[in-house]
C-alpha positions, 0 to 999 in steps of 0.5 A: 349026849351029842346034839343032833344036826337038827338040834344044833341048827335050831339052837343057832336059829334061836340065837340068830333070831334073838340077836336080830330082834335086838338089832330091830329094837335099836331102830324101832324102840331106841332108849330115849331120855325123859323130856326134862333130862333132854331139856337140861342136856340141850341147855347144858350143851348150848343148844337151848338158851333158856332165857330166850326160850322162856321169853318166847310166846309159846302155845302147846297143842296136841295133833292127832296122827293118822295112826292114832297117837297124839303129836305133842306140838308147840307154836313159838313166836317172839314180838317180831314174828307175832306181828305177821299175824296182825296184818290182814292178807299177808302170807303167814310165814311158818317154819316146821322143825323136825328133831333127830333120833332120840331127841325131842322138840326142845332139841330144835331151839337152836334152829328156832331162834334163827327163824323167829328173828326173821319174823317166821313163826316156828312149829316144833313137835315130838316125833312118834315115840319121842318126847310127849308124843304117843308111843309107836315104833320109830321108823327113821322117817318112814311113818314120820314123813306122814306125821309131818304131812299131818302137822302141815294139814293142821296148820292149814286148818288152824291158820287158813290157806294163806301160808308160806311153809318151810321145813327144817330137819336134823339127822332123822328129822332131815331124812323126814323132811326130805322124804316128805317132799315125795308125798307133799308139794306144799313146802316152799323150801327145805333145809336138811341138816346131816341127812342120810340118803338111804337107810340101807346104805347107812346101815352097811356103813355102820355095820362095817365100821362099828360091828364088823359082822356080815350083813347076811344073815343077821342084818337081813333077818333083822330087816325081816323082823322090822317088816313083820313088827312095824310094816315097812322095809328099811329099803323103803326109806330113801330120802334121796328120792325126796331130795330130787324134787323141785323144792329148793333145798339147802343141804348142810353137813358137818365135815367131821360127822362120824355117824352119817358121812357128809358124802351122803349130803354131797350125793343128794346135792349132786343128784338134784338138778337145780334150786339147791345149796350145800354147806359143809361145816368145818370142825362139826361132828354129827348134828354140830354144824350150827353149834360149832359154826353158828354165825356161818350157819346163820349166814348161809341159812339167811342167804338161802331164805332170801333167795328161795323163801322170801323172794317167792312170797313177796 
């Protein structure tokens, strides 16, 4: 028995919707390793020095997001950074580090060390749907920027008004710290490591490179499903808008990044008028700039901190 045109159309629509739903899940509900496995992975690949980490002074907190779930947060000091809390009236220096997609706060320890040794207290936390934080759709920076603002609010409530806050993000975390600059001007400076400038532009690149499927209708249908499921359009995630703020920004990107093109960091650097630095790390794939060029990364970061951070809080 032959199918009617209407039946064929219905079958095709069901297939398309199922594929589009699968695509939406890649963004909203990524597969994430349990925290212990992530910890061991980061320790094995050199991003977490366990001896150093175990010797740091750590305090764990749970911060309530405005969306109802808890954010698992850790405040980290060593003997050097801890001393700043003993000096009355001194600016309390805090670095808030945002991890990347499918990672967790343990993934940020390679950067935490660079701040702590400069006497800066580090705060790391798990994004929504990651690590020990509450379950909610991952949004590639859309809702995560609001959670970062909530963490900063908590800092002022917990530690008082006399704060000097810097943000650092990697990949999705970099997109988050840049997007956050569009809604909050309390950050003194920001470091964005391998950020994407636009989710829509990034998706076009990934689809063309890896999947070889037309944007219409599948990708457009997936975008609609994401809007219906999670309440945001992918086109609304534009870190490049935050990158145009007056906040000093250090853009970092690996020259061999095959996931997020380093041209995106160059684009944002070029569009920003002033108070900007750019470091393109050789031999580094995605999120490997600090790992593959640790000494140079630290040098570039310290020069940025001396110029835009420590100078403005003296």
